[in-house]
Each structure stands twice: as structure tokens, then as C-alpha cells.
N, CA, C and O atoms as a GROMACS GRO file, in nm:
protein
  288
    1MET      N    1   4.365   4.304  -7.765
    1MET     CA    2   4.378   4.229  -7.627
    1MET      C    3   4.376   4.342  -7.524
    1MET      O    4   4.420   4.456  -7.538
    2GLU      N    5   4.316   4.289  -7.422
    2GLU     CA    6   4.324   4.377  -7.276
    2GLU      C    7   4.424   4.284  -7.182
    2GLU      O    8   4.436   4.164  -7.203
    3PHE      N    9   4.489   4.347  -7.087
    3PHE     CA   10   4.567   4.287  -6.994
    3PHE      C   11   4.542   4.344  -6.864
    3PHE      O   12   4.512   4.463  -6.858
    4LYS      N   13   4.553   4.266  -6.745
    4LYS     CA   14   4.546   4.308  -6.609
    4LYS      C   15   4.689   4.369  -6.573
    4LYS      O   16   4.790   4.298  -6.578
    5ILE      N   17   4.693   4.497  -6.540
    5ILE     CA   18   4.809   4.550  -6.495
    5ILE      C   19   4.805   4.578  -6.321
    5ILE      O   20   4.710   4.605  -6.247
    6ILE      N   21   4.941   4.562  -6.295
    6ILE     CA   22   4.934   4.598  -6.138
    6ILE      C   23   5.026   4.744  -6.137
    6ILE      O   24   5.136   4.751  -6.191
    7ILE      N   25   4.966   4.845  -6.072
    7ILE     CA   26   5.054   4.968  -6.057
    7ILE      C   27   5.083   4.982  -5.916
    7ILE      O   28   5.001   4.945  -5.832
    8GLU      N   29   5.188   5.028  -5.885
    8GLU     CA   30   5.205   5.045  -5.723
    8GLU      C   31   5.334   5.179  -5.767
    8GLU      O   32   5.406   5.186  -5.866
    9GLN      N   33   5.322   5.269  -5.653
    9GLN     CA   34   5.413   5.402  -5.650
    9GLN      C   35   5.531   5.321  -5.551
    9GLN      O   36   5.521   5.240  -5.458
   10ASP      N   37   5.650   5.390  -5.625
   10ASP     CA   38   5.771   5.330  -5.527
   10ASP      C   39   5.787   5.460  -5.418
   10ASP      O   40   5.711   5.555  -5.402
   11GLU      N   41   5.918   5.428  -5.345
   11GLU     CA   42   5.953   5.530  -5.240
   11GLU      C   43   6.020   5.676  -5.317
   11GLU      O   44   6.051   5.778  -5.255
   12ASP      N   45   6.029   5.661  -5.438
   12ASP     CA   46   6.049   5.806  -5.506
   12ASP      C   47   5.955   5.853  -5.572
   12ASP      O   48   5.973   5.958  -5.634
   13GLY      N   49   5.825   5.784  -5.577
   13GLY     CA   50   5.705   5.855  -5.629
   13GLY      C   51   5.680   5.791  -5.760
   13GLY      O   52   5.565   5.793  -5.803
   14TRP      N   53   5.774   5.732  -5.828
   14TRP     CA   54   5.736   5.667  -5.952
   14TRP      C   55   5.636   5.555  -5.948
   14TRP      O   56   5.610   5.485  -5.850
   15TYR      N   57   5.580   5.549  -6.078
   15TYR     CA   58   5.445   5.442  -6.070
   15TYR      C   59   5.514   5.316  -6.152
   15TYR      O   60   5.557   5.339  -6.265
   16ILE      N   61   5.523   5.213  -6.108
   16ILE     CA   62   5.605   5.091  -6.158
   16ILE      C   63   5.468   4.998  -6.169
   16ILE      O   64   5.383   4.973  -6.084
   17VAL      N   65   5.480   4.958  -6.302
   17VAL     CA   66   5.361   4.883  -6.367
   17VAL      C   67   5.416   4.741  -6.435
   17VAL      O   68   5.493   4.740  -6.531
   18SER      N   69   5.362   4.616  -6.367
   18SER     CA   70   5.370   4.516  -6.407
   18SER      C   71   5.229   4.434  -6.481
   18SER      O   72   5.116   4.482  -6.475
   19VAL      N   73   5.256   4.320  -6.542
   19VAL     CA   74   5.159   4.264  -6.617
   19VAL      C   75   5.156   4.108  -6.574
   19VAL      O   76   5.218   4.038  -6.654
   20PRO      N   77   5.098   4.036  -6.462
   20PRO     CA   78   5.099   3.926  -6.445
   20PRO      C   79   5.069   3.810  -6.554
   20PRO      O   80   5.090   3.692  -6.528
   21ALA      N   81   5.020   3.854  -6.670
   21ALA     CA   82   5.021   3.741  -6.760
   21ALA      C   83   5.143   3.716  -6.841
   21ALA      O   84   5.170   3.608  -6.895
   22LEU      N   85   5.221   3.833  -6.846
   22LEU     CA   86   5.362   3.843  -6.931
   22LEU      C   87   5.469   3.858  -6.812
   22LEU      O   88   5.506   3.975  -6.795
   23PRO      N   89   5.524   3.764  -6.728
   23PRO     CA   90   5.617   3.774  -6.659
   23PRO      C   91   5.727   3.837  -6.724
   23PRO      O   92   5.756   3.816  -6.842
   24GLY      N   93   5.793   3.918  -6.644
   24GLY     CA   94   5.911   4.049  -6.695
   24GLY      C   95   5.886   4.159  -6.764
   24GLY      O   96   5.973   4.240  -6.795
   25CYS      N   97   5.744   4.170  -6.795
   25CYS     CA   98   5.713   4.263  -6.867
   25CYS      C   99   5.665   4.363  -6.757
   25CYS      O  100   5.568   4.355  -6.683
   26ILE      N  101   5.772   4.470  -6.769
   26ILE     CA  102   5.775   4.552  -6.656
   26ILE      C  103   5.791   4.717  -6.711
   26ILE      O  104   5.877   4.740  -6.796
   27SER      N  105   5.704   4.829  -6.659
   27SER     CA  106   5.768   4.973  -6.694
   27SER      C  107   5.730   5.070  -6.588
   27SER      O  108   5.665   5.035  -6.490
   28GLN      N  109   5.769   5.191  -6.605
   28GLN     CA  110   5.724   5.266  -6.514
   28GLN      C  111   5.676   5.412  -6.554
   28GLN      O  112   5.624   5.425  -6.664
   29GLY      N  113   5.684   5.484  -6.499
   29GLY     CA  114   5.604   5.642  -6.523
   29GLY      C  115   5.654   5.732  -6.438
   29GLY      O  116   5.718   5.692  -6.341
   30LYS      N  117   5.633   5.863  -6.459
   30LYS     CA  118   5.654   5.978  -6.338
   30LYS      C  119   5.516   6.008  -6.312
   30LYS      O  120   5.486   6.070  -6.210
   31THR      N  121   5.428   5.970  -6.393
   31THR     CA  122   5.239   5.985  -6.347
   31THR      C  123   5.210   5.837  -6.375
   31THR      O  124   5.288   5.766  -6.437
   32GLU      N  125   5.103   5.800  -6.330
   32GLU     CA  126   5.002   5.708  -6.365
   32GLU      C  127   4.980   5.687  -6.499
   32GLU      O  128   4.997   5.581  -6.560
   33ASP      N  129   4.935   5.809  -6.550
   33ASP     CA  130   4.908   5.787  -6.706
   33ASP      C  131   5.024   5.759  -6.780
   33ASP      O  132   5.016   5.663  -6.856
   34GLU      N  133   5.143   5.829  -6.776
   34GLU     CA  134   5.256   5.802  -6.828
   34GLU      C  135   5.293   5.647  -6.808
   34GLU      O  136   5.327   5.580  -6.906
   35ALA      N  137   5.288   5.599  -6.698
   35ALA     CA  138   5.322   5.469  -6.692
   35ALA      C  139   5.220   5.344  -6.740
   35ALA      O  140   5.262   5.230  -6.757
   36ARG      N  141   5.070   5.385  -6.762
   36ARG     CA  142   4.988   5.311  -6.845
   36ARG      C  143   5.033   5.329  -6.981
   36ARG      O  144   5.040   5.222  -7.041
   37ILE      N  145   5.068   5.442  -7.055
   37ILE     CA  146   5.104   5.459  -7.189
   37ILE      C  147   5.248   5.340  -7.202
   37ILE      O  148   5.257   5.246  -7.281
   38ASN      N  149   5.341   5.379  -7.104
   38ASN     CA  150   5.448   5.300  -7.131
   38ASN      C  151   5.438   5.145  -7.134
   38ASN      O  152   5.494   5.067  -7.213
   39ILE      N  153   5.347   5.115  -7.020
   39ILE     CA  154   5.330   4.944  -7.021
   39ILE      C  155   5.268   4.898  -7.145
   39ILE      O  156   5.289   4.784  -7.188
   40ALA      N  157   5.192   4.984  -7.206
   40ALA     CA  158   5.093   4.946  -7.336
   40ALA      C  159   5.219   4.933  -7.448
   40ALA      O  160   5.211   4.847  -7.536
   41GLU      N  161   5.325   5.015  -7.441
   41GLU     CA  162   5.419   5.010  -7.552
   41GLU      C  163   5.498   4.865  -7.500
   41GLU      O  164   5.537   4.781  -7.581
   42ALA      N  165   5.513   4.853  -7.373
   42ALA     CA  166   5.613   4.734  -7.333
   42ALA      C  167   5.545   4.587  -7.400
   42ALA      O  168   5.604   4.500  -7.465
   43ILE      N  169   5.411   4.593  -7.360
   43ILE     CA  170   5.339   4.484  -7.392
   43ILE      C  171   5.350   4.428  -7.515
   43ILE      O  172   5.389   4.313  -7.536
   44GLU      N  173   5.306   4.527  -7.616
   44GLU     CA  174   5.358   4.551  -7.745
   44GLU      C  175   5.480   4.465  -7.783
   44GLU      O  176   5.480   4.357  -7.842
   45LEU      N  177   5.585   4.540  -7.736
   45LEU     CA  178   5.720   4.480  -7.771
   45LEU      C  179   5.745   4.343  -7.732
   45LEU      O  180   5.815   4.270  -7.802
   46HIS      N  181   5.681   4.298  -7.606
   46HIS     CA  182   5.680   4.192  -7.565
   46HIS      C  183   5.644   4.070  -7.628
   46HIS      O  184   5.713   3.968  -7.638
   47LEU      N  185   5.482   4.099  -7.687
   47LEU     CA  186   5.428   4.013  -7.788
   47LEU      C  187   5.523   3.982  -7.903
   47LEU      O  188   5.554   3.870  -7.945
   48SER      N  189   5.562   4.094  -7.946
   48SER     CA  190   5.649   4.124  -8.068
   48SER      C  191   5.739   4.025  -8.054
   48SER      O  192   5.741   3.935  -8.137
   49ALA      N  193   5.819   4.027  -7.959
   49ALA     CA  194   5.960   3.959  -7.943
   49ALA      C  195   5.909   3.802  -7.911
   49ALA      O  196   5.980   3.710  -7.952
   50LEU      N  197   5.809   3.778  -7.852
   50LEU     CA  198   5.757   3.630  -7.864
   50LEU      C  199   5.738   3.586  -7.982
   50LEU      O  200   5.792   3.481  -8.018
   51ALA      N  201   5.656   3.659  -8.062
   51ALA     CA  202   5.622   3.618  -8.215
   51ALA      C  203   5.744   3.584  -8.286
   51ALA      O  204   5.760   3.478  -8.347
   52ARG      N  205   5.847   3.693  -8.277
   52ARG     CA  206   5.971   3.684  -8.342
   52ARG      C  207   6.048   3.542  -8.299
   52ARG      O  208   6.098   3.474  -8.388
   53ASP      N  209   6.053   3.508  -8.183
   53ASP     CA  210   6.121   3.400  -8.143
   53ASP      C  211   6.041   3.279  -8.161
   53ASP      O  212   6.092   3.169  -8.140
   54GLY      N  213   5.920   3.292  -8.199
   54GLY     CA  214   5.821   3.165  -8.233
   54GLY      C  215   5.772   3.086  -8.110
   54GLY      O  216   5.751   2.965  -8.103
   55ILE      N  217   5.755   3.201  -7.995
   55ILE     CA  218   5.690   3.150  -7.860
   55ILE      C  219   5.570   3.197  -7.867
   55ILE      O  220   5.549   3.317  -7.878
   56PRO      N  221   5.468   3.100  -7.860
   56PRO     CA  222   5.289   3.118  -7.861
   56PRO      C  223   5.265   3.174  -7.731
   56PRO      O  224   5.313   3.125  -7.629
   57PHE      N  225   5.179   3.295  -7.733
   57PHE     CA  226   5.167   3.345  -7.604
   57PHE      C  227   5.013   3.274  -7.619
   57PHE      O  228   4.945   3.283  -7.721
   58VAL      N  229   4.977   3.210  -7.510
   58VAL     CA  230   4.866   3.130  -7.477
   58VAL      C  231   4.789   3.217  -7.343
   58VAL      O  232   4.831   3.199  -7.229
   59PRO      N  233   4.687   3.302  -7.367
   59PRO     CA  234   4.631   3.341  -7.240
   59PRO      C  235   4.584   3.242  -7.147
   59PRO      O  236   4.521   3.144  -7.187
   60ASP      N  237   4.614   3.265  -7.003
   60ASP     CA  238   4.556   3.165  -6.904
   60ASP      C  239   4.410   3.205  -6.888
   60ASP      O  240   4.373   3.311  -6.837
   61THR      N  241   4.329   3.110  -6.938
   61THR     CA  242   4.183   3.117  -6.905
   61THR      C  243   4.123   3.056  -6.785
   61THR      O  244   4.002   3.057  -6.760
   62LYS      N  245   4.216   3.004  -6.713
   62LYS     CA  246   4.178   2.937  -6.588
   62LYS      C  247   4.170   3.038  -6.466
   62LYS      O  248   4.119   2.996  -6.362
   63LYS      N  249   4.201   3.124  -6.470
   63LYS     CA  250   4.220   3.225  -6.372
   63LYS      C  251   4.092   3.334  -6.393
   63LYS      O  252   4.061   3.371  -6.507
   64THR      N  253   4.023   3.381  -6.277
   64THR     CA  254   3.937   3.456  -6.274
   64THR      C  255   3.977   3.582  -6.197
   64THR      O  256   4.037   3.559  -6.092
   65VAL      N  257   3.958   3.696  -6.224
   65VAL     CA  258   3.989   3.839  -6.125
   65VAL      C  259   3.842   3.856  -6.072
   65VAL      O  260   3.746   3.868  -6.148
   66SER      N  261   3.831   3.856  -5.911
   66SER     CA  262   3.694   3.918  -5.874
   66SER      C  263   3.753   3.982  -5.727
   66SER      O  264   3.867   3.974  -5.681
   67TYR      N  265   3.649   4.040  -5.677
   67TYR     CA  266   3.661   4.116  -5.572
   67TYR      C  267   3.552   4.049  -5.465
   67TYR      O  268   3.463   3.968  -5.491
   68VAL      N  269   3.587   4.110  -5.334
   68VAL     CA  270   3.471   4.058  -5.229
   68VAL      C  271   3.485   4.167  -5.135
   68VAL      O  272   3.600   4.209  -5.122
   69SER      N  273   3.388   4.225  -5.062
   69SER     CA  274   3.369   4.299  -4.998
   69SER      C  275   3.341   4.266  -4.838
   69SER      O  276   3.237   4.210  -4.801
   70VAL      N  277   3.430   4.301  -4.762
   70VAL     CA  278   3.425   4.278  -4.604
   70VAL      C  279   3.416   4.399  -4.527
   70VAL      O  280   3.439   4.510  -4.574
   71GLN      N  281   3.382   4.378  -4.410
   71GLN     CA  282   3.341   4.486  -4.300
   71GLN      C  283   3.459   4.449  -4.196
   71GLN      O  284   3.472   4.331  -4.164
   72VAL      N  285   3.529   4.528  -4.153
   72VAL     CA  286   3.630   4.529  -4.039
   72VAL      C  287   3.566   4.657  -3.928
   72VAL      O  288   3.626   4.683  -3.824
   0.00000   0.00000   0.00000
């Protein structure tokens, strides 16, 4: 599975990563690469916890991610 992630750098220089499709699934890293590795592990743990608790993960197929260019 592939998940969209959002990476932001905080005021201390850490990279904070969240997963819009999995509310509450957040991780961090000192570098962007470390943050990506950590969020992959967090996603696996999150999905495992859902499965363990009998909560189905249903991907939201109604949303489309797209970009548009504008000139300012």
C-alpha cells in the first residue's frame, strides 16, 4: 500500500510526518529520510493495531490529490 504523507519541519529542525488517511498516525525524524523511515514503521504498527482490534481499514477512494499551477 502507498500512503500520502505530509512532512513539516518544526522550529527545532525536526521533521514531523503525518498520514491524512490514518488520523493520529504521526512520527518524526532528525532528517527527512529518517522521518520517512519512521513513518513507514508507524503506518505498519497503526494498521496492525487496527487489525488486532478488528477495525477494518477502508481507504478513502473519494478523494483525489491533484495540483494546479498559477502565476502571481
